[in-house]
MARNU-625734 format. One record per residue (C-alpha): residue number from 1; residue in one letter; x, y, z. Coordinates in steps of 0.05 Angstrom, whole numbers, plus 32768, in hexadecimal, padded with zeros to 4 digits. Each point is the difference from the previous one (the first is absolute). Last residue first. Example, Ala and Ser with C-alpha at 12.3 -4.5 7.8 and 13.67 -1.06 7.14 Angstrom:
2/S/8111/7FEB/808F
1/A/7FE5/7FBB/800D
//
This chain:
534/A/8792/7EA3/844D
533/A/7FB9/7FE7/8009
532/E/7FCC/8024/7FD7
531/G/7FD6/803B/8019
530/R/802A/8033/7FDB
529/R/801F/7FE3/7FC2
528/V/8049/7FF2/800F
527/A/8035/8027/7FD9
526/R/8048/7FEA/8006
525/C/8031/8037/7FF5
524/V/8040/8012/7FDA
523/L/801C/8047/8007
522/P/803A/8014/7FD4
521/N/8044/8006/8024
520/K/801D/8046/7FFB
519/M/7FBC/801E/800E
518/E/7FF9/8040/7FD9
517/M/8015/8048/800B
516/S/7FF2/8025/7FC0
515/L/802B/8011/7FC3
514/R/8035/7FD4/8021
513/L/8000/7FF8/804B
512/S/8004/7FB9/8019
511/E/7FE5/7FF0/8044
510/A/8006/7FC2/802D
509/L/7FBD/7FEE/8020
508/K/800C/7FB5/7FFF
507/I/7FC4/7FD2/8000
506/P/8010/7FB6/800E
505/K/7FDE/7FD3/7FCD
504/A/7FB7/7FF4/7FEC
503/P/7FEB/8035/8032
502/L/7FB6/7FFE/8011
501/W/7FC7/802B/7FE7
500/E/7FB7/7FF5/8012
499/Y/7FD5/800A/7FC4
498/E/7FC2/801F/7FE0
497/Q/7FF6/8040/8028
496/L/804A/800B/8008
495/L/800E/7FFF/7FB5
494/R/7FC3/802B/7FF3
493/G/8013/8034/8034
492/L/8047/8004/7FE7
491/W/7FE5/800B/7FBA
490/L/7FD2/8039/8015
489/Q/8035/8022/802C
488/V/8036/7FFB/7FCB
487/T/7FD4/801A/7FC8
486/S/7FE5/803B/8028
485/L/8046/8012/8017
484/G/801C/8000/7FB9
483/M/7FC6/8029/7FE4
482/M/8006/8032/8038
481/R/804B/8007/7FF7
480/G/7FFE/8009/7FB4
479/S/8016/8049/7FFF
478/C/803E/7FF2/8028
477/V/8013/8042/8022
476/R/802B/802C/7FD3
475/R/7FE0/8042/8013
474/G/8002/7FF3/804B
473/S/8005/7FBC/8021
472/G/801D/7FBB/7FF4
471/F/7FDA/7FBE/7FF8
470/P/801D/7FE1/803F
469/A/7FEF/803E/802A
468/L/8004/7FE8/8048
467/R/8018/8032/8034
466/L/7FF9/8032/7FC8
465/D/7FB5/8008/800C
464/S/7FDE/8022/7FC4
463/G/8019/7FCF/7FCC
462/L/7FCB/7FC9/7FF8
461/I/8013/7FD9/803F
460/N/7FD3/8027/8030
459/V/8012/7FEA/8046
458/D/7FC9/7FFC/8035
457/Q/801B/7FE5/8041
456/E/7FEA/7FC5/802B
455/R/7FDD/7FDB/7FC8
454/F/803F/8008/7FD6
453/R/802A/7FE1/8038
452/E/7FD3/7FC2/7FFB
451/P/8026/7FEA/7FC2
450/R/803B/7FE9/802B
449/F/803D/7FE5/7FDC
448/V/8035/800F/8034
447/W/8041/8020/7FE8
446/P/7FE7/8048/8009
445/D/7FEF/7FF9/804A
444/G/7FF7/8049/8015
443/W/7FE9/8019/7FBC
442/I/801A/8048/7FFC
441/T/803C/7FFF/802E
440/K/800C/7FB8/7FEB
439/D/800D/8015/7FB8
438/H/7FF0/7FC5/7FD2
437/S/7FCE/8025/7FD4
436/I/802F/803B/7FFB
435/A/803B/7FD4/7FEC
434/W/7FD6/7FDC/7FCB
433/M/7FE7/8043/7FE6
432/N/8048/8013/7FEF
431/V/7FF1/8041/7FDA
430/M/8030/8013/7FC8
429/A/801B/8041/7FE4
428/T/8030/8004/7FC5
427/T/8026/8041/8000
426/G/8002/802A/7FC0
425/A/7FF0/8041/8024
424/P/8020/8003/8045
423/V/7FDD/7FE9/8040
422/I/8005/8035/8036
421/H/7FF8/7FE7/8048
420/K/7FD8/8015/803D
419/G/7FC4/7FD6/7FED
418/V/8003/7FF7/7FB4
417/R/800E/8042/7FDD
416/A/8005/7FFE/7FB5
415/D/8031/8012/7FC9
414/H/7FE2/7FF5/7FBB
413/V/7FE6/7FC6/7FD6
412/A/800A/7FCF/803A
411/L/7FF6/7FB9/7FE4
410/R/7FD1/7FCD/801E
409/A/8008/7FB5/800A
408/W/7FD4/7FCA/7FE2
407/S/7FF1/7FBF/8026
406/L/7FE8/8020/8041
405/L/8041/7FEC/8022
404/P/7FDC/7FC5/8020
403/G/7FD5/7FF8/7FC1
402/P/7FD9/7FC0/800D
401/P/7FFB/8014/804A
400/H/800B/7FC1/802A
399/M/7FF3/800E/804A
398/R/7FD5/803E/7FF7
397/L/7FDD/7FE7/7FC1
396/T/7FF3/7FBE/8022
395/E/7FE3/8026/803C
394/K/7FD2/8027/7FD2
393/V/7FE8/7FC0/7FDD
392/I/7FF1/7FDE/8042
391/C/7FDC/803E/8019
390/Q/7FD3/7FFE/7FC3
389/L/7FEE/7FB8/8011
388/F/7FF2/8016/8047
387/H/7FCF/8035/7FE9
386/L/7FD6/7FD5/7FD1
385/N/7FC5/8030/7FFD
384/P/801F/802D/7FCB
383/I/8010/7FC0/7FD7
382/D/7FB9/7FE5/7FF9
381/A/7FEB/802E/7FC6
380/D/803E/7FE9/7FD9
379/T/7FE2/7FBA/7FFE
378/I/800A/7FC3/802B
377/R/7FDB/7FC2/7FE9
376/H/7FC0/7FF1/8026
375/S/8001/7FD2/803D
374/G/8006/8032/8038
373/V/8021/8043/7FF0
372/V/8008/8023/8043
371/A/8002/7FC7/8032
370/D/8021/7FCC/7FD3
369/I/8033/8033/7FE7
368/E/8010/8016/8048
367/K/800B/7FB9/8018
366/H/802C/7FEE/7FC5
365/A/802B/803E/800D
364/K/8006/7FEF/804A
363/F/8015/7FB9/7FEE
362/Q/8035/801A/7FCF
361/I/801C/802D/8037
360/D/8005/7FC4/802F
359/P/801E/7FD5/7FC9
358/H/803B/8031/7FF8
357/L/8032/7FE6/7FCD
356/T/7FCB/7FF3/7FCC
355/I/7FE2/8046/8006
354/R/8045/801E/7FFE
353/A/8013/7FDB/7FC0
352/M/7FBC/8011/7FE2
351/T/800D/804A/800C
350/W/8046/7FFD/7FE3
349/E/7FE4/7FDD/7FC2
348/L/7FC7/8032/7FFB
347/L/8030/803C/8002
346/I/802B/7FE2/7FC9
345/A/7FC6/7FEF/7FD2
344/V/7FDF/8044/8007
343/V/8040/8028/7FF7
342/D/801D/7FDE/7FC3
341/V/7FC1/7FF8/7FD6
340/G/7FED/8049/8009
339/R/8045/801B/7FF0
338/F/8006/7FE1/7FBB
337/I/7FB6/8003/7FEF
336/M/7FF7/804A/8010
335/E/8044/8012/7FE2
334/W/7FF0/7FDC/7FBF
333/L/7FBD/8023/7FF7
332/V/801E/8045/8010
331/A/803B/7FF9/7FD1
330/I/7FD5/7FE3/7FC8
329/V/7FCF/803A/8004
328/D/803A/8031/7FFF
327/S/801C/7FE1/7FC1
326/D/7FBB/7FFE/7FE0
325/E/7FFC/804C/8009
324/L/7FCC/8016/8033
323/K/7FB9/8015/7FF2
322/E/7FE2/803E/8020
321/D/7FF0/802A/7FC2
320/E/7FE5/7FC2/7FDC
319/P/7FD0/7FEF/8037
318/L/8015/7FC2/8029
317/G/7FE8/7FBC/7FE8
316/L/8046/7FE4/7FF5
315/M/8013/8010/8048
314/Y/7FC0/7FE0/801C
313/S/8008/7FC2/7FD5
312/L/8048/7FF8/8018
311/L/7FEC/8009/8049
310/D/7FCC/7FC8/8000
309/D/7FB5/8008/8009
308/R/7FE6/7FEF/7FBB
307/E/7FC4/8016/7FD6
306/H/801C/8045/7FF0
305/C/803D/7FE0/7FE0
304/N/7FD8/7FD8/7FCD
303/G/8024/8019/7FC0
302/A/801E/7FBC/7FEE
301/L/8034/8024/7FD5
300/S/8019/8028/803B
299/R/8003/7FC2/802B
298/E/8029/7FDA/7FCC
297/E/8031/803B/7FF8
296/I/8008/8008/804B
295/I/800D/7FB5/8009
294/K/8035/8002/7FC9
293/G/8023/803C/801F
292/F/7FFF/7FDE/8043
291/Y/8029/7FC4/7FE7
290/G/802D/8028/7FD2
289/R/8010/8036/8033
288/V/800E/7FCA/8035
287/R/802E/7FDA/7FD0
286/A/8027/8040/7FF2
285/A/8005/800F/804A
284/L/801C/7FBA/800B
283/G/8039/800D/7FCF
282/R/800E/8044/801E
281/C/8002/7FE1/8045
280/A/8032/7FCB/7FEA
279/P/802B/8037/7FE1
278/G/7FFF/8028/8041
277/V/800D/7FC5/8030
276/G/803E/7FEA/7FDB
275/W/8024/7FE4/803D
274/L/8039/8032/8002
273/D/7FD4/803E/7FFA
272/M/803C/8029/8014
271/L/800B/801E/7FBC
270/P/7FBF/8027/8004
269/G/8018/8022/8040
268/W/8045/8015/7FE7
267/M/7FEC/8047/7FEE
266/T/7FEF/800C/8048
265/T/7FC0/8013/8024
264/H/7FE2/7FBB/7FF1
263/Y/8036/7FDF/802A
262/H/7FD2/7FD9/8030
261/D/7FD2/7FE8/7FC9
260/G/803D/7FE7/7FD9
259/L/800D/7FC9/8033
258/N/7FC0/7FDD/7FEB
257/F/7FE6/7FCE/8033
256/A/7FC2/7FDC/7FE8
255/G/7FBB/8010/801C
254/V/7FEA/8025/7FC2
253/L/8018/7FC7/7FD5
252/E/7FE2/7FC7/8028
251/Y/7FBC/8022/8004
250/G/8002/800F/7FB6
249/E/800C/7FB7/7FF0
248/R/7FC6/7FEA/802D
247/V/7FD1/8033/7FE1
246/M/8015/7FED/7FBA
245/E/7FF6/7FB6/800E
244/G/7FBB/800C/801C
243/L/7FEC/8027/7FC2
242/E/801C/7FCA/7FD2
241/E/7FD7/7FCB/8025
240/S/7FC3/8020/7FE1
239/V/7FC3/8018/8026
238/A/7FC9/7FF2/7FCD
237/G/7FF9/7FBA/801D
236/G/7FDD/801B/803D
235/E/7FF4/804B/7FFE
234/L/8019/803C/7FD9
233/G/7FE0/8045/800B
232/L/8043/8022/7FF9
231/V/800A/8023/8043
230/S/7FCF/7FDF/802F
229/G/8000/7FBC/7FDD
228/A/804C/7FFE/7FF8
227/M/8007/8018/8048
226/S/7FD3/7FC9/801C
225/E/801F/7FC9/7FD5
224/L/8047/8016/8014
223/S/7FED/8000/804A
222/A/7FE1/7FBB/7FFC
221/R/803E/7FE4/7FDE
220/Q/802E/8022/8031
219/L/7FD7/7FE6/803B
218/L/8001/7FB7/7FEB
217/G/8049/8001/7FEB
216/R/8015/801E/8042
215/M/7FD3/7FD3/802A
214/A/801A/7FBD/7FE9
213/V/7FC6/7FD7/801B
212/V/800E/7FB8/8015
211/E/7FE6/7FC7/7FD6
210/G/7FD2/7FC8/8018
209/I/7FDA/7FF7/7FBE
208/Q/7FC0/801F/801B
207/G/8027/8035/8026
206/A/8020/801C/7FC1
205/A/7FBC/8006/7FDF
204/A/7FE4/8024/803D
203/V/8039/8033/7FFF
202/R/7FF4/800B/7FB5
201/A/7FB5/800B/800E
200/V/8011/8033/8036
199/M/8029/8027/7FCC
198/A/7FC9/7FFC/7FCC
197/D/7FCD/801B/8032
196/A/8030/8038/8013
195/V/8007/8012/7FB7
194/R/7FB5/8003/7FF9
193/R/7FFB/802B/803E
192/R/8034/8032/7FE6
191/L/7FDA/8005/7FBE
190/P/7FBD/800B/8025
189/G/8020/803A/8027
188/L/8019/8025/7FC2
187/A/7FC3/802E/7FFF
186/A/800B/8010/8049
185/L/8047/8014/7FF2
184/R/7FE8/802B/7FC6
183/R/7FD0/8025/802D
182/P/8033/8009/8038
181/S/8033/801D/7FCE
180/L/803C/7FD6/7FED
179/M/7FF0/7FE7/7FBA
178/G/7FEF/8033/7FCB
177/A/7FF7/803E/802C
176/G/8040/7FF4/8027
175/A/8029/7FEB/7FC4
174/V/7FEA/803E/7FD9
173/R/800E/802E/803A
172/R/8044/7FE2/800D
171/L/8014/8007/7FB7
170/R/7FE9/8048/8000
169/R/8024/8010/8040
168/W/8042/7FE6/7FE3
167/Y/7FF8/8029/7FC1
166/D/7FF0/803F/8027
165/G/803D/7FF5/802D
164/A/8032/800E/7FC8
163/G/8006/804B/8008
162/E/8018/7FFC/8048
161/A/801A/7FBB/8010
160/G/7FD3/7FC2/7FFF
159/P/801E/7FDA/7FC6
158/A/7FD8/7FC0/7FF2
157/F/8022/7FC7/8022
156/G/7FCB/7FE0/802C
155/I/7FC6/8015/7FD3
154/A/801B/7FE6/7FBE
153/R/8039/8025/7FDE
152/S/804A/7FF0/7FF9
151/F/7FE8/7FC5/7FD5
150/M/7FED/7FDA/8040
149/L/802E/7FC7/7FEE
148/E/8039/802D/7FEA
147/R/7FFD/8030/803B
146/A/7FF5/7FC8/8031
145/A/803C/7FD9/7FE7
144/A/802E/803D/7FFC
143/K/7FF0/801F/8043
142/P/8006/804C/7FFF
141/P/7FE7/8021/8040
140/R/7FB5/800E/8002
139/D/7FE2/8046/8003
138/V/7FD4/8026/8031
137/F/802E/8008/803B
136/A/8005/804C/8003
135/A/7FB6/800C/800E
134/G/8005/7FD6/803F
133/S/7FC8/7FCE/800F
132/L/802A/7FC0/7FFE
131/I/803F/8022/801B
130/E/7FE0/8029/8038
129/R/7FD4/7FC5/8013
128/A/803C/7FD2/8007
127/T/8021/8035/802B
126/E/7FC6/7FFB/8032
125/P/7FF5/7FB5/7FFB
124/H/8049/7FEC/800E
123/S/802F/7FD3/7FD9
122/S/8012/8034/7FCC
121/I/8038/7FF4/7FCE
120/V/802C/8032/7FDC
119/V/8027/7FEC/7FC2
118/P/803A/801D/7FD8
117/T/800D/7FD5/7FC2
116/A/8049/7FF2/7FEC
115/G/7FFD/7FB8/8017
114/L/7FCB/8000/8035
113/T/8010/803C/802C
112/L/7FE8/800D/8046
111/S/7FD6/8030/8028
110/M/7FD0/7FEC/8038
109/L/7FC1/8024/8016
108/R/7FD1/7FF8/803B
107/R/801C/7FBB/8011
106/A/8047/801B/8000
105/G/801F/7FEC/8043
104/H/803B/7FE6/7FD8
103/A/7FF9/7FB7/8015
102/D/7FB4/8003/7FFD
101/A/8001/801B/7FB9
100/L/8032/7FCB/7FEC
99/A/7FD4/7FC9/801D
98/A/7FC4/801B/7FDA
97/L/8029/8003/7FBF
96/R/8016/7FB8/800A
95/R/7FB8/7FE9/800D
94/H/7FE5/8022/7FC1
93/M/803A/7FE5/7FD7
92/L/7FF0/7FB8/8012
91/P/8002/7FE2/7FB9
90/G/8041/8025/7FF2
89/W/8021/8044/8001
88/V/8010/801F/8044
87/A/804A/7FFA/800F
86/P/801A/7FF8/7FB9
85/L/7FDA/803F/7FEA
84/S/8019/802D/8038
83/G/802A/802C/7FD3
82/V/8019/7FDC/7FC2
81/L/8036/802F/7FE5
80/P/801F/800F/8044
79/W/7FE2/7FD7/8039
78/G/7FC7/8014/802D
77/R/7FFD/803A/8030
76/P/7FC5/7FE5/8026
75/G/7FC7/802E/8015
74/P/7FEE/8041/8022
73/I/7FE3/803B/7FDA
72/A/8027/803F/8010
71/A/7FD6/8035/8022
70/A/7FF1/803C/7FD5
69/A/8032/803A/8003
68/A/7FDE/8041/8013
67/G/7FE9/8030/7FC9
66/N/7FBB/8009/801E
65/N/7FE0/7FD8/7FC8
64/N/802C/7FC4/800E
63/R/8047/7FF5/7FE9
62/S/8020/7FC9/7FD9
61/T/8048/7FF1/8012
60/R/7FFE/7FB5/800C
59/A/7FCD/7FF3/7FC9
58/H/8027/8029/7FCD
57/L/8041/7FDC/8012
56/T/7FDC/7FBD/7FF9
55/T/7FE5/8014/7FBC
54/I/8044/8017/7FE7
53/A/8024/7FC1/801A
52/F/7FCB/7FD1/7FE5
51/P/8001/8022/7FBB
50/L/804C/7FFC/8002
49/T/8005/7FB6/800F
48/V/7FEA/7FDE/7FBF
47/A/801C/8033/7FCF
46/A/8040/8001/802A
45/A/8007/7FB5/7FFA
44/A/7FF8/8003/7FB5
43/M/8031/803A/7FF9
42/A/8033/7FDD/802C
41/L/7FF9/7FC0/7FD9
40/S/800A/8024/7FBE
39/I/803C/8029/8019
38/P/8021/7FC2/801D
37/L/7FF3/7FD9/7FBF
36/F/8020/8032/7FD0
35/S/8047/7FE8/800E
34/I/7FEA/7FB8/7FF2
33/I/7FE1/8016/7FBE
32/W/8040/8025/7FEB
31/S/802A/7FC4/8013
30/P/7FDE/7FD2/7FCF
29/L/7FDB/7FC6/8022
28/T/8028/7FC1/800E
27/T/7FD9/7FEA/803D
26/T/800D/7FE3/8045
25/S/8033/8030/801F
24/S/7FE2/8040/7FE2
23/I/7FB9/7FEB/8014
22/T/8011/7FF0/8048
21/T/802B/803E/800B
20/T/7FCB/802E/7FE1
19/T/7FC8/7FE0/8029
18/F/8026/8003/8042
17/H/8018/8047/7FF6
16/V/7FBC/801A/7FEB
15/L/7FDC/7FDE/803A
14/I/8034/8015/8033
13/V/7FFC/8049/7FE9
12/L/7FB4/7FFC/7FFE
11/S/7FFD/7FE4/8047
10/V/802D/8039/8019
9/M/7FD3/8032/7FDD
8/T/7FC1/7FE3/801F
7/T/801D/7FFF/8046
6/I/8016/8049/7FF8
5/L/7FBA/8012/7FE8
4/E/7FDF/7FDC/803A
3/T/802E/8020/8033
2/K/7FF1/8045/7FE5
1/M/7FB6/7FF3/8003
//
């Protein structure tokens, strides 16, 4: 700690001297302003670095319940002012963090700073469980884009700390009963099948005119139609292009780098939004409120909510004493569509890439579908009997988890013990699920795509087994995980039942982590109707 503070102070002195010398030699500012610059720069730098220094000191000197000093959390020192941000940030952040954890022997728990933000990262199932299920890690760290676009509310960002958890639980209960319960999922089955039929028809139309299939566009359109129908009750032409544009714009904004997010503990944080992410998010949020507000008004006037199966109608049909404010309704509806479109399309694209790259696995899937389903179109009722198809989806989630860092981090609301370490209040906690799912001590051959491994061992991927928990675990587990899985499995089955899939150009599995981990190079395939010559 002493070395870090000395290094920081030396850097500050150099920074102040360099900046003052440069400005005074190249400008004609009044002398009183130039004389004030060193003080201003020093105060700004201190405001950025002091929170880190205080938190680090607290972490290094924390004591356990017996009064003994807790073990220091291993990790890189980082640079003054910026911490380890330059070393890890980018489209392969999950891989860089895994490499750092290995280098420091810190898979169980690693400590580092990103800007002025103290962070701990777990790359091990045991400490991951302690973070995801721990009572201390119930809130989300500030992230300007997500906070603005989710209206600081919704399910993913509703405050979960003591005294505010009732609101969060209420939103979750309403969403579960209105859309995510087994009964509602079954009721939405016909919608998912209609969207699958439309998707297969588009593939057929492309084949008739000799076109290749751009999988990303195909899957994003289908996913948007499915979520718009499930959430808003809109189908076909009623799904406006405006909704798709807002989802795409939001995805770009939330995935954009915002320096201010890493200095939110300082007064200078808002000034570090150098790319204008905050104002852009506020503009989009206003459009979202207008779009959904108009739909809510029209549905309320129609008065047929009890005749429909979508989430909006359910929420509007609640008894008066249970109804949510329109602002809360909009937040929940938007979050469901925004996250649902993203995860389903990305997971299916990765799955189809693997299916196309591995003809032997595709052959086994075709064989299973023919034996179990026969000539009728696959329905949700067939999925439990398509064991190998389920293994393919699980193996894709292991190799290419859409949220390798579980998308949204946690925030410690009070000091907490993780393993043999004390994590101070105010620390951002992350779980590197990609590192866990590529740990050779857990998986043996983690770099081999082998769906059969899930026939050899039973791994629950819904949050109870932290060897593979792509949807998270604990109180903040993804509430839409069953709906997403059901949709992916059904649509994958339909695409495989109808077609043999071949690469239209070389498939590259390069990753790009933004909001989710997507394929850097969009997948393009050639679909051949099964039974026809390739």
